C-alpha positions in Angstrom: 93.4 105.8 107.9 90.5 103.4 109.2 91.1 100.6 111.8 94.4 98.5 111.4 93.8 95.5 109.2 94.5 91.8 110.4 98.2 90.9 109.3 97.2 87.8 107.6 94.8 89.8 105.6 97.5 92.4 104.7 99.6 89.5 103.5 97.1 88.4 101.2 96.6 92.2 99.9 100.1 92.4 99.4 100.3 89.4 97.1 97.1 90.3 95.3 97.7 89.5 91.4 96.5 93.0 90.4 98.7 94.9 92.7 100.9 97.3 90.6 104.5 96.1 89.9 107.4 97.7 89.4 106.8 98.2 85.8 103.3 99.7 86.2 104.8 102.4 88.3 107.5 103.2 85.7 104.7 103.8 83.4 102.7 105.8 85.9 104.6 107.4 88.8 107.8 107.9 86.6 108.3 109.5 83.1 111.0 108.5 80.3 112.1 105.0 81.4 115.0 103.6 79.6 115.8 100.1 80.6 119.1 98.9 81.1 119.8 95.0 81.0 122.3 92.7 82.0 124.9 92.2 84.8 128.1 92.6 82.4 129.1 89.0 83.5 126.5 87.0 81.0 123.2 87.1 82.5 120.0 89.6 82.4 117.7 88.5 85.4 114.1 89.0 84.6 113.2 89.4 88.2 114.9 92.7 88.5 114.4 95.7 86.2 116.0 99.0 86.2 116.9 102.0 84.4 117.1 105.7 84.1 113.8 107.5 84.5 112.4 111.1 85.6 110.6 111.4 89.0 108.8 114.9 88.7 111.2 116.0 86.0 114.3 114.9 87.9 116.5 112.3 86.6 116.8 109.2 88.9 117.7 105.6 88.8 115.1 103.1 89.5 115.7 99.5 90.2 112.8 97.0 91.4 111.6 93.6 91.7 109.3 92.5 89.0 106.3 89.9 89.4 103.5 90.3 86.9 99.9 89.7 86.9 99.2 86.5 85.2 100.6 83.3 85.7 102.6 83.1 82.5 104.3 86.6 83.5 104.9 85.4 87.2 106.7 82.3 85.9 108.6 84.1 83.2 110.0 86.7 85.9 110.5 83.9 88.5 107.8 85.4 91.0 110.2 88.5 91.4 113.0 86.3 93.0 116.0 87.6 91.9 119.2 85.3 90.9 122.6 86.4 91.8 122.7 87.9 88.1 119.7 90.2 89.2 121.6 91.5 92.3 124.6 92.0 90.5 122.5 93.9 87.7 121.0 96.3 90.6 124.4 96.6 92.0 125.8 97.7 88.5 123.0 100.4 88.2 123.9 101.7 91.5 127.0 102.3 91.0 126.5 103.8 87.7 124.0 106.2 89.5 126.7 107.4 91.9 128.8 108.1 89.0 126.4 109.9 87.3 125.4 111.8 90.5 121.8 110.3 90.2 119.7 109.5 93.2 118.6 105.9 93.6 114.9 105.0 94.0 114.4 101.1 94.6 110.8 99.3 94.5 110.8 96.0 96.7 108.2 93.4 95.8 109.6 90.1 96.3 108.9 86.7 98.4 112.6 86.4 98.7 115.7 85.8 96.9 115.8 82.7 94.3 116.4 79.9 96.9 117.1 77.3 93.9 120.3 75.1 93.7 121.5 77.0 90.7 121.4 80.3 92.5 123.2 79.2 95.5 126.0 77.6 93.0 126.2 81.0 91.3 127.0 82.8 94.8 123.5 84.1 95.9 124.6 85.0 99.4 127.8 86.7 98.2 125.6 88.7 95.5 123.1 89.8 98.3 125.9 90.9 100.7 127.7 92.9 97.9 124.7 94.8 97.4 123.9 95.5 101.2 127.9 96.7 101.5 127.6 99.0 98.3 124.5 100.4 99.6 126.0 101.3 102.9 128.6 103.6 101.2 126.8 104.7 98.1 127.6 108.5 97.6 124.1 109.3 96.6 120.5 109.6 97.8 118.7 106.4 98.2 114.9 106.0 98.9 113.4 102.2 98.9 109.9 101.4 98.9 108.5 98.2 99.8 105.4 98.1 97.6 104.1 94.6 97.9 106.2 91.8 99.4 109.4 92.6 101.5 111.0 89.1 101.8 114.1 88.4 103.7 117.6 89.2 102.2 116.3 89.3 98.7 114.3 92.6 99.7 117.2 94.0 102.0 119.5 93.7 98.9 117.3 96.8 97.6 116.3 98.1 100.9 119.4 99.8 102.4 118.6 103.1 101.8 118.3 106.7 103.7 114.6 106.6 103.9 112.6 103.4 103.6 108.8 103.7 102.6 106.2 101.2 102.8 102.9 101.1 101.0 100.0 101.0 103.3 99.3 97.3 102.4 102.5 95.9 101.8 104.6 93.6 104.0 108.2 93.4 105.1 109.8 90.4 107.2 112.7 88.1 107.8 110.7 85.3 106.7 107.3 84.2 105.0 104.4 83.6 107.3 104.2 80.1 105.8 108.2 79.6 106.3 107.9 80.7 110.0 105.1 78.7 110.7 106.7 75.6 109.4 109.7 76.1 111.7 107.7 77.2 114.9 104.3 75.4 114.6 103.5 71.9 113.6 103.0 73.0 110.0 102.4 76.1 107.5 98.7 76.0 108.3 99.4 78.4 111.2 100.7 80.7 108.8 98.2 83.3 109.9 99.2 83.1 113.5 102.9 83.6 112.3 102.0 86.6 110.7 100.4 88.5 113.4 103.7 87.4 115.4 106.1 88.7 113.0 105.2 92.3 113.1 105.3 92.6 109.4 102.7 95.3 108.5 103.6 98.8 107.5 102.0 100.3 110.9 104.0 97.7 113.0 107.4 98.5 111.3 106.7 102.1 111.5 106.4 102.1 115.3 109.5 99.6 115.6 111.5 102.5 113.5 112.3 99.9 110.5 110.1 101.9 108.2 110.3 105.8 108.0 106.9 106.5 106.5 103.7 104.7 105.3 102.5 105.6 102.0 98.7 105.6 101.8 96.8 103.5 99.2 93.5 104.1 97.7 90.7 102.2 98.9 90.3 99.0 99.1 94.2 98.7 98.2 96.4 99.7 95.4 95.1 97.2 92.8 91.9 98.8 93.1 92.8 102.3 91.7 96.4 101.9 90.4 96.4 105.4 88.9 95.6 106.9 92.3 98.1 104.5 94.1 100.7 105.7 91.4 99.9 109.4 92.5 100.2 108.9 96.1 103.7 107.1 95.3 105.1 109.7 93.3 104.1 112.7 95.8 105.7 110.7 98.8 108.8 109.8 96.7 109.1 113.5 95.5 108.8 114.8 99.3 111.5 112.6 100.5 114.1 113.1 97.8 113.7 116.8 98.1 114.8 116.6 101.6 117.9 114.4 100.5 119.1 116.4 97.5 121.1 119.1 99.6 122.7 116.6 102.1 126.5 116.4 101.4 127.2 112.6 100.6 129.3 111.8 103.4 126.6 112.7 105.9 124.0 110.9 103.9 126.3 107.6 104.2 126.9 108.4 107.9 123.5 108.6 108.6 122.4 105.8 106.6 124.9 103.5 108.3 123.7 104.6 111.6 120.2 104.0 110.8 120.6 100.3 110.0 123.4 99.9 112.9 120.5 100.9 115.5 118.0 97.9 114.6 118.1 95.4 117.6 119.3 98.0 120.1 117.7 97.8 123.6 114.8 100.4 123.3 113.3 102.1 126.7 109.9 102.4 125.1 107.5 99.8 125.8 107.0 97.6 122.6 104.3 95.2 122.1 105.6 91.7 122.7 
């Protein structure tokens, strides 16, 4: 790996329109994808896709945010911002995976959950909370990968996992740099400064213990060579999944809960402030 990139440059790379999406990875990293639709309550959110697939020959349940590459795709997919129906669809697939004894792989790429009035009226906060709660007790291996943007609760709704991986030029944060700048500085033009302060890069988050492993990307980034990016992701997923397959479900759940409960605890090691 070369020298660390500036945080704001990384944010811009993570948002690049050519960056591989969940559906792209389902065609390359995974085989035999069969998409499952709907939340069984009346809606099928296009910002979340999921279904059965094979990873290195092993059946898995894959769930991910879907953005797109063109303006039309982004609009149709609500820029990857899930509605309550999207979170309920993800929850349904997680529970189905547990019943079938399948590992769960989630691909996180969202600016955040849908912030619209309709989403709030339909129970957005409760839907996200239900997913987080379900993932803390799901009795099957769960691996999450932040592939692009990991934004706030919309990201966490798919990212409570035994292993959290992050692509080299992805970002993961409680708020966007623009949102942070608008709150803490006079306006959103301070976004580059906010990006540096938020510690949202893969290298930062690996040092802080939020992320377990950084998945390398081809140069200059995943959008420059999507096939190589898919191969690198597949290798990382297969290696991490193999390490989890023989762990008893009760141990998986206990370790997963401990992993997230230690966030924010006082650390003796010096962390850059």
